Residue, then its C-alpha position, 0 to 999 in steps of 0.5 A: m132887555i138889550a138897550g144898546v149896541g156898538h162895535t168898531a171896524f173889524g180887520r187888521l187894525a194895528p197899531r190899535t190895541a184890543w183895549h183901545l178897541e174895547a173902549e170904543a165899542a163900549a162907548a158906542a153901545v152906551a151912547d146907543a142906549g142913550l146912557r152915560p158911563a156913570d149909569v153903568d153899574g155892571l161889567l161883563t167881558d169876553p176876552g178873545p183868544a189873544q187876551g183870554i188865553l195868552d193874558g188869561i191870568t190877568p182879570h180882564f174886567l179889572r183892566l178894562g173897567a179901570q180904563l173905562g173909569l167904572d166902579p161897578d157893583y157887578v163884574g166878571s169875565e167869561i172864557l168859553g171860547g166862541a160861546g163867551s159873548v152869548a153867555v155873557v149877555g145871558r149872564a147879564a140878564l140874570a144879574v139884572e133880573a136878580g137886582l145885582c145891577d141895573v145897567c150891565l155893559c157886555v164887551y168882547g174885544d181882541s187884536p189877534l192880528a196885532t198880537p204875535r203868536s196869538f194862535e200858536y199854542g197847543r191845548g190838551d194831551e193830543a198836542v204832543f202828537g201834533f194835533f192842535g188848532a181848531v181847524g184840525l178838530h172841526a175837520l174831524a167833525a166834517r169828515r165824520h159827517m161826510h162818512r156817515y151821511g154822504t155830505r159833500p164839499e159843495h154842501l159846505g160851499e153853500v154855507a160859505i157862498a151864502a155868508r159872502a152874499h149876505a156880507a155884500r149887503t153889510p157895509h162894514a163887512e170885511k168880505r163883501r165880494p160874492l163867492t162862486m162855487a168854483e172859487y170855493l172848490a179851488s180854495e186851498p185845503v187847510v186840514e182836509p176836508l176843510r178849505k181856507l174858505d170854510c174857516c172864519l176870519v181872524s180880525d182885530g175889533a171889539a163889540a159891546v151890548v148894554v143890558t138893563t131892566e124893562e122899566r129903565a129901557r122904556d125911557l131910553r133912546a132905542r127900541p129895546v129888545r127882549i131876552l125871551g130865553q137863554g141856555q147853555a150846555h157843555s161837552l167837557s169829556t171831548y174824545a171820551s164821548p162817542e158823539h163828540f164829533e157828530r153832536l154838539p152841546a147845542a142839541r141839548c141847550g137849543p131845544k130847551t132854550l126855545a121851549r123856555a121862550g115858548l117857540g119852535p124852530g119854525d117860529l124864528d124870523v132870523v137865525l144867527l148861528y156861530d160859524c167859525f167853520t162851515i161844518v158848525v153851521l150844518l151841525q147846528l141846523e140839525d141840532y136846533g131842529f131845522c132839519a133832521a140829523g144828516e140832512s143839513g147838506p141837502f137842506v142848505a142846497g139851492g141857496r136856502i140860507a142865502p139872501g132870498g132863501s126860506l131861512c134867514v141865517n147870518p144876514s150880516g155875513g157872520l164870522l165867515a164874512e162880516g168879521y170875527g167878533g167872538g159872537m157879539l156881532h151875532v147878538i148885535e145883528a139880531v138886535r138890529q134886525l129886531r129894531g128894523e135897523a139892518g138896511e138892505r139886509q133887513k128881514a121884513d117884520a122880523a120879530t124873533a131871533l135866535v143867537s148861538g155861541h160855540g166854542l173851544g174844542m167843540n166843548t161849549h155852547a150857549t143860546l139866546v132867543l130874542g124878541r121885539 
């Protein structure tokens, strides 16, 4: 059960470090659950890019746990890129269910804007040829989708415009000003066919979730949210796989996770899709079964995933507009929707939610299905 959530502001927050931000988010999540720090006996962390890559040799949980004054029974850190936060919450559920801990604190945090050269690194042999960075990799996936299915820039624009429209109803979101299609199409290219507005935000900030037992959750302050199912799938061969740029690992773990929860795509009230780039939203809509392969472009046309549309996708604005929270903000928004605490953006009578995480070089994927 998820019993508590909390996060900091997101944006350019220097001189505050990631460690300060993580401590603030952790304290907020524990307080939201009505618990004390002394109640926490599990700690799992998702270091963001600056901490997870540049400082990856340092055990992240060790430094953060010491800073929080914790001596937990169960610890760990996940470096799965954007899949890390969703995977961490799933791992916490397994640990609690196995009796390895009773109250597990899951923390994401990073300060890339306050950390010089956070994204100035190459990964893999392809960097020798000048190809590195997440934008270039996902641009290949977007170009492939356009070539094979006739997907148009306007279809990617629908995703960006919907994110801004949702963020306009989210008080803490970084980008609340509505976006027009003309503004999207005028946005400068980064790696064609992806424009600047196809790319997620880069943010300092932290977010945390508390996972505990069903028995303990009954007596806590906030309405607990059930973890109905979880799953992971990974594509580690990258370019050696002929499907790498057109089929995400989500196609394997998504349907399996929904089946474990006894649900299908049509049973979901709220969908939180990892949206590091607009093309990733389109690919996931296909891989999770909301539409057939190649149909996601027309599927999102006409505001279907925008406020008032037939499918509630990323109602807080996601990585494209709310803030880059490593995927933990997606989990938190799902919890708030299921608690009925989302204010103006609340999906009426939301009872089920899907949360996805997608990371690294399109290699990693994790899924959570949550319910009231």
